[in-house]
N, C-alpha and C positions, 0 to 999 in steps of 0.2 A: 696509700691507704688513707681513707678518711679518718680524721681524728674523731674522738669519742663523741664530741658535741654534734659534729655533722652527721654521724651515723644515727644518733638518737633523734635528730631533727627529721630524718627520713621515716622514722617509725610512726605509723598512723596513730592519730589521737582518737580515743573512743569517748562517746558520751557516757557510757557506763561500762567500764571494763569488767569482763567476766560474764556479761549477759548479751543476748542478741538485741541489737538496737535497730529500729526501723526508721530512725529520724536523723540519719547521718547526711552529711553533705559531700558530694563527689568532688574530688580534686579536678581542677580544670586540666583538660588535655591528658588525663591519665585514668586508667581503669581503677575503680575502687568498689569492692563489693559492698552492697548495702546491708548484708546480714552480719558481716564480721568487721566492717569498716577497714578492710584491707589487711587485717592481721593474719588471716588465713585460718583462724581458730577462734573458738569461744568456749565458755564453760556452761555447764548446766546451771540454771537459775533455781537452785534448790537450797533449803536451809541446812545449817551445820548438822551433821549426824546422818544425813541422807546418804545412801550408798553411792550416789553419783556426785556427791559434794567434792569439788576440787578436780574432777575429771575434765579432760579436754576433748573437744569434738573438732575434727578437721572440717572446715566449711566446704560446702559443695563447689565453691568457686575454685578450689584447688585442682579440680579436674579439668578446668577450662584453660586452654592455652598453656600447655605444660612448660614450654621453654621460657615464656614470659614470667610464669609463676616461679620457676627456678631462679631466675634473675632477681625477682623481688625478694624471695626468701634469703638469697645470698647477701643482698645488700643490707637487709635487716639483721642478719646473723652476726656480723662483725667477724666472720670466718675467712674473709678474702685473703688475709695475709698468711693463713695456714691452709689454703685450699689444696695444696699439693700433699698435705699429710693424709695419706690413705692407708688402709691396712696393707695393701699390696706394696707400698713403698717403704714400709717399716723395715729397718735392718733386721736380719735374721738372727736366730739364737747362736750363730757361729761366732758372734763377737764375745761370747763367754767361754772361758776355758775350764770351768768346773761344773759338775752336774747340778749342784744345788742352785747355781745362778741360772742355768738353763731352765730348770723346773720353775723357778720364780717368774722368769720371762714368759715361758709358755703358758703358765696359769693366767697371768695378767692379760696376755693376748687373747686367749680363749674367752675369758670373762668379758673383755671389752667387745669382742665380736658378738657374743650373745646379747650383751646389753644393747648394742646397736639394732638388733632384731626386735627387742622388746624392752624399751627404756622404762623400767619400773624401779622405784626406790633410788638409793644413792650409791655412788661408786667413788672411791677415793684412791688415787694413785699417789704413792709416796716413793721417794728415791732421790738420789743426787742429780745435779745438772748433767745432762747428756744421757740419762737413762731411758728416755723415751716416753716420759709421762705426758708431755704436751702432745706428742705425736699420736699417742693412743686416744687421748681425749678428743683431739681434733678429728681423728679418723672416724670416731663415733658420730660427731656432729656432721661431718661431710657426707657420711653414708645416709644419715637421716634427711639432710637437705636434698640429696639426690632422689630420695623417695618422696619428696614433696612435703616433708614434715618440718615445722618451724623450730629453730634452735637459736639460742642466744649465747655468745661466747664473750667473756671479758677477762682481761688481765687484771687481777685484783688490785695491785698497787695503782694502776691507772684508774680503776673504778673508785677507789678510796679518794684519790685526788679530785675526782669529779663531783663528789658528794656536796662539798661546800658551794661549788659553783652552781649546781642545780638548785639547791635549796635557797641560796641567796637570791635567786631570780624568781622564786615562787613565794607567794604569800601563804599558801596553804600546802603543807607537805603531805596532806592526805588526799589531795586532788587526784582523781583517777586518771587525769591526763598527764600526770607527772611521770617522767621517765623512770623514776624509782619504782613507782607502782607497776609499770609495764614489765620491768625486770623481775620484780617479785612474782609476777604471774606468768612468766615465760613457761611454755610447755616443757622445755628442757633448758636448763641453765648450766653452762660450763664456766667454772671459776678457776682460772689458770693462775699458778704461782700464788696459791692461797697462803696467807700468813697474817698472824695478828700477835700482838704482845699482850701484856697483862695490864696495860694502861686503859683508862676509861675515857679516851678521847671521844669527842663527838662523832668523828668519822667511824671509829670502830664500833660505837654504839649503833650506828646505822647499819653496819655490816652484821652485827648480832641480830638486829631487828629483821634483816633480810633472811638470815639463816633460820631464825625462830619461825618466821612466817611459812617458809617452805617446808620446814620440819613438821609443823602442826598439820599441814595439808598433804604431807607426803608427796610433794612435787618432785619429779625426777631432777636430780642435780648431780653434777660431776665436779670433783675437786682434784687439783694436782697440788701436791705439797712437797717442797724440798726439805729434806731433813726429818727428824723424828717428830711424831705427833705431839709429844709433850711440850713442844715449843708454843703450841696454840694456847689461846685464852681458855681457861678452865671451863667456862660456860659453853663455848663452841665445841671444845673437845668432848664434853659430856654428851652433847647432842649427837656427835658422830659415833662415839663408842657405844651409846645406849640404844641407838636406832637399829631395830631388828632387820630392817630392809637395807642396811648399809653394808657394802662389801669393801674392805680395806685391802688393797693390793700393793705389795712392796716390790719395787723394781730395783735390781742391783745395777751398779755402775758397770759399763762394759770393761772387760778385763783383757780381751785379746787385742792388745794395742797394735800388733803387727797387722792383723786383719783390717782394723779400722784405717790405719795409715795407707794400706794398699788400696782401699776404696776411696780415700779422700782425694778429691780432685778429679776422679775418674768419672766417665759417663757410662751408664749402664749400656751393655751391648745391644739390648733390645731397642733402646732409644736410637742408637746409632744406625741400627738396621732400618728403622722406620722413618728417620728424618734426614733427608738430604736435599740438595738444591734442585735435583731433577724431579722430585715428587712433591715439591711445594706447590700446592694447587692454587692458581690465581683465579680460577673460575668460582668465585664465591657466591653461593645462593643468596638472593635478596640484596646484593650489593648494588649501590648506585654506580653510575659510570665514573664519577669522581673517585669513589672508593676503589673501584677496579684499577684505575690508573695509579692510585696511591700504593696499592698492593704490588703492582708490577715494579714501581719505583723502589720499594723496599727490597724486593727480590734482587733487582739489579745492583743495589747498593751492597748487598751481601756478597754477590758474585764479584763485584769490583774489589771488595775487601780481601777476598781469598787470593786474588791475583797479586796484590801488593799490600800485605797486612801491616800498615804503618798507622800510628796514631790510634784513635778510638772510633768505634762505631757504636752508637747508642740507639737502641730501638725502644721507643716508648709507645704505650697504648693500653687499652683495657684488657682484661683477662680474655684469653681465647682468640686473639687476633693473629697469632702466628709468630710472636716474638721468639719464644723458646725454640720453635721449629727452625727458624733461621739461624739462631745462635748455635744450635747443635749441628746444623748443616755446615756452618763455617768450620766448626771443630772437626767434623767428619772429613772435610776436604783437607784440612791442615794435618790431621793425624795420618792420612794416607800419603801425605808428602813428607812424613817423618818429623813434623814439627811437634814438640811437646806442648800439650794443652792442659791447663788446669781449669776445670769446670766446677763452679760452686753455686749452689742454691743459697743465697745470702743468709736467710734465717738459720739454716743448718750449719753453715760455716761459722757463724758467730757463736752458736751453741757449742760447737766442737772446740773452738778456740778458748771459750770460757772454761770448758771442762779441762783442757790440757793446761790451762793457766794455774790450776790448783797445785800447791807445793807438794801434795802427796801423790800426784800423778807421775808415773815413770816416763811418760812421753815428753819429749823436749818441745816446749812451747815455742821457744825462740827459733828453732830450726824450721818448724812448720810455718810459722808466721813469715819467716824470710822466704820460704818457698812460694807462698802466695804472692808476696810483694814483687818478687823478681822473676816469676815464671815467664817463659818466652811468649806465651799467649794466655792471657787470663780472661775467662768468661764469668761474669757475675750475673747470675740469673735472679730476676725478681727483686731488684733493689727498690727499697721503699716499702716492702711488705713486712719487714722485720719490726719487732717491738724495739724501738730505739732507746736503750738505757744509755746513760753517760759513758759507761765502759764500752758498749757496742759502737756508739757513735765515734768514740776516739779511735777504735781499731779500724773502722771503715775509713775514717779520715786519714789515718796513716797509710793505708793501702792505696787510697785514691791519690794522695799527694805524691807519694813515691813514684807511682806509675805516670802521673801527670808530669812531674819534673823530669823524669827520664824518658818520656815519650814512648813508653813501652806499649806494644799492641794489646789492646783491651776491647772486649765486646761486652756491652752492658744491656740488659733488658730491664726496663723500669716501668713504674706506674705512669699514667698520663700526666698527672699533676706533679711536676718536679718541685713545685713550691712546698710540697709536703716532705721533701727530703732536706736534710740539714743543709743550710745555705753554703757552707764552705765546700761541701761535696757537689751540690747541684750547680754552683757557679763554674766549677771546672768541667762538668759534663756539658754545660752550655757553651763553653769556649770554642768558637769555630776554628781557631788556629790549631786545635788538638783533636776535637771530637766532631764527627759528622752525626748530626742529630736527625733521626728519622722517626716521624710519628706515623704509626700504622693505624689508619682509620678503616675499620672493617667490622662486619657483624661477627658475633661469636658463633662459630659453627663447628665447634669441637665434636658435637654429637652427630655431625653430618659427614662430609667427605674429608675435610682437612684435619690434619693432626697438629695440635699445638704442643 
């Protein structure tokens, strides 16, 4: 996953944010609309108080070249690391063992689904870690991206850390080209893991400024908050509680731990039915001859691993090139041979481990963590897409080091740029004495014939 600075560098710079400009410069060797400067949207240039003030218009360029537009929106959105968080992949209400929790979950799910159809006003998801707040927020964003609508997603602690860097590099913090100004005006802004204290630090003042700006203009905004609302700064809390168009949805912690443990590490049967080595399509539309050869090589590497699953097989590449398909196909083959397989989407695994680490949780953290470390075949899907906190980095490191030292069979799918992964982890992935590293270079054709 690109770091925050790199993502914002990709965001188009406007001469006058919020208005249509006809005096933009096209980027070399890339398409950029002259009406919206590549943002995909613009606002009505009307005075405050006008009925269209603050409303967004999708530019006509959004209907041109749908797949390329989807790619552009996704790169700008900062949603890549939670791209798999969809409404259909959200764990069902079966994880709750009392009716009141089921009702809370069902209400939040329905409200999120409706908001994705018509994102108006604010929506706030509250609840403990592991309750599904981020999943619901990202599901809304992903659905809108798929419909060609721009979305911006930020982890709030990461956003706050970026403020000083942004403003220290700018002489004028009101410049419309500034990334802060672009975030303020995003058609839909998702602020994940939102938290503030009562201190008046400069960074928190900028966050208040962001909230005030979007509140005054009633710009669609989603918040996820762990814990009670009264932990927030009083000014921000008042904005949330007094806003008529704000819905506050409380999500309970999953209580059916047996159900969760039964699902942990398992692959959904529908995925096993769809993804195997025989139906991995090597006839990729629009692929060059070199890419076709590369795809065949990746398939052969997966087949070889199933014959003799020793060491590691690491598949790297961009989203949609077939990494997950091959990983699940390997699992499919081994399961049929009676080999136990532990499959984990890395961001979800870390969320669950963090949840079970709580001293109030009845599930035994040590037992689960040991099962992950020592499983006969471990598949880690989408390494590098997670938000790496020090705690998460340490847990990943422990898993990787144990399996590296023990030479336990492991399949990893990861982002193309391994330099974005913590170096103690990436160095072991790159070690040719343990890991065969395959880079899959192919077009993203999930919407065509191949299944990722």
